[in-house]
C-alpha positions, 0 to 999 in steps of 0.5 A: 493505499492506496492511496494507500496492503498484504502481509499480515502484521501481528503484535509480536512482529510490530515490535520489529527488530533493532536498528534501522539500516541506513538507506539511500544517498541521503542516508548512507549506502542503503542496499549496497552489500557488494561493490564493483560494476554498474550502480542502479538506484531504486528510488523510494517515495513514501511518508517517512515523517508525520502521521503515516510514517509507520507505513512509510518506513515499513515500505522503505525498509522492505525495499532496502532489504530487496536491494541487499538481497539482490546484491548478496545473491549477485542476482544481476551480474555486474549490477549493484543496487542502491536505494534512495529514499525521499519523504513525501509527507503524504503530500502531493506537492512533495511527491511531485518534487521528489519525482522530479529529483528521481528523474534528474538522477540518471542512476535511478531506473525505477521507483517504489511508491508512493503510499497515497493515491493522491500523491501518485496522481501528482507523480505519474506524468513526471515519471511517464515523460521520463519513461521512468518506471514506478511500482506502487505497493499501496495505491488502490484508486482504480483511476491511476491505472484505468483512467478517470472513467474506469467504471464505464470505459477503462483506458490506461493513462500512463504506461510507466505506472504499475502496482502490486496492490489490488484496487478499490474497485475490488477492495470496497465491494469485498468489504461490503460483501463481508459486512452484509453477508458475514457480519450480518450488518444491514444499516451503515453510516459512511464517512470519508476524509475527502481524499482520493483514496478515502472517498473512492474506497467509500464510494465503491463500498457503498455501491456494493452494500446497497446492491446487496440490499443494505441501507446507507443511513447517513454519510459524512465527510471529516477534516483529516487535520482534526482529531475531534469527531464528536459531532460526527459520532453523535450523528452516527448514534442517532442514525441507528446504524449497526456499522460504520464504514470509514474511507481513510487512514488510521491517524483519523480512524483510530480516534473516530472509532474511539469517539463513536463508541464513547457516544454510546454507539457500540458498533464496529468501524470498518475500513480499508488497508489504510487503517490496517496498522498496529497504530490504529489499535493504539489510537482506538484503544480497548474500544476498538475490539471488533473493528474490521479492516480489509487489506490486499493479499493473504495473511502471513501464516498462509504464505511460506514465501512471506515467512522467509521475508519476515525472518530476513526482515527481522535478521536485518535489524530494522527497528520499525515493523514492515507493516501492511505494505512490507511484502508488497514493497519488497515485491515492487522492488524485486519487480524492478530488479527483475526488469533490470535483469531482463534488460541487462541479459538482453543487451550483452550483460550491459545496460543500454543507453535507453535503459529507463525505457527498456526497463519500463517495457520489460516490466510489463512481462515481469512474472515471479513468485514473490513474498505476496504470491504470484507477481505479474501485471495485467494490461493496465499495470494492475496486479494480477493477484486479486486476493484480499483478507478481512482482519478483526481487532481481537486481543489488541492485535489484528487477526485474519477473519476471512480471505478470498477474492471479490465475487462481482 
């Protein structure tokens, strides 16, 4: 997200498998399937508790699976990968503290995360000062890689920051084109949660929707700490909107959708990857049928590489689903593993004293066929894979409606 990606999740897969494998120095020996040699720790920062923990635990488990796979295959000769997962609770202050902890652990050569763009903003400088590479599977705010003036003058703020998810500069307009051209909706009421991810996504959607000829008939900001959206729902109904666009995440989007329908406005709610979760469907209830979400990447059934990931994830016995960012988390971790491999092979089979700086440098040239497709990074550290998918709630599950790339 992200702030806030992807491989599709179905209701069957959402059930996940059996038992959570322990992960990280706080949780046990996550990722360690082989002994001996040099230990390299891959950090994980995500919301492991709280409203967004479904997404965070999917991130954690998927990174753990990548580390275990690398160890089993002895992918980097003489190196054993372990993971350490820290909980940011979707709070920037916690994320910054976690970044400092990772920097202090000399064995950490890369970090996967965070989920939220607002959390990423608090972490980037800490990592960059330490030359510690960070790869997010979920951040989508364009400013993280292209600077605050990205719409007029792109400038990369931090060379240690990368992401495998595409940005809201693409996701918002892609959704607008689908809503206007495919769903034939012309009047939208736009709502956001005032956070970095939500507000940014709503802005890029609105700009494109108006450019296409659509009309924004109302706007509103909500407090993400509340679950009573009745006043906003009433405004939506009286606006005459034929669709609602929400910039935010599923804990608020589900109840918001339900209350809008209860107000008498029988119109779909549309959101970004932040609402693309099985938990949204639970929270929205039966009235959520027909609601839409965009998410990065292609559906799982279109990606042979993703089928292998799904099978391995199930076989590993994680009790939580991999959710929206599972494939991107695996690929983020594997990008770190690939960078470590490059550095080790270029230094006579050993890690150099300046391993962090070398791994960050190597990341820019990493390229491989991942779970989510071709994984590589452009000059800003952004994913070169720009594919997105629109999903619709049908029969109590997300179903792919359309995949493609944004035609700007």
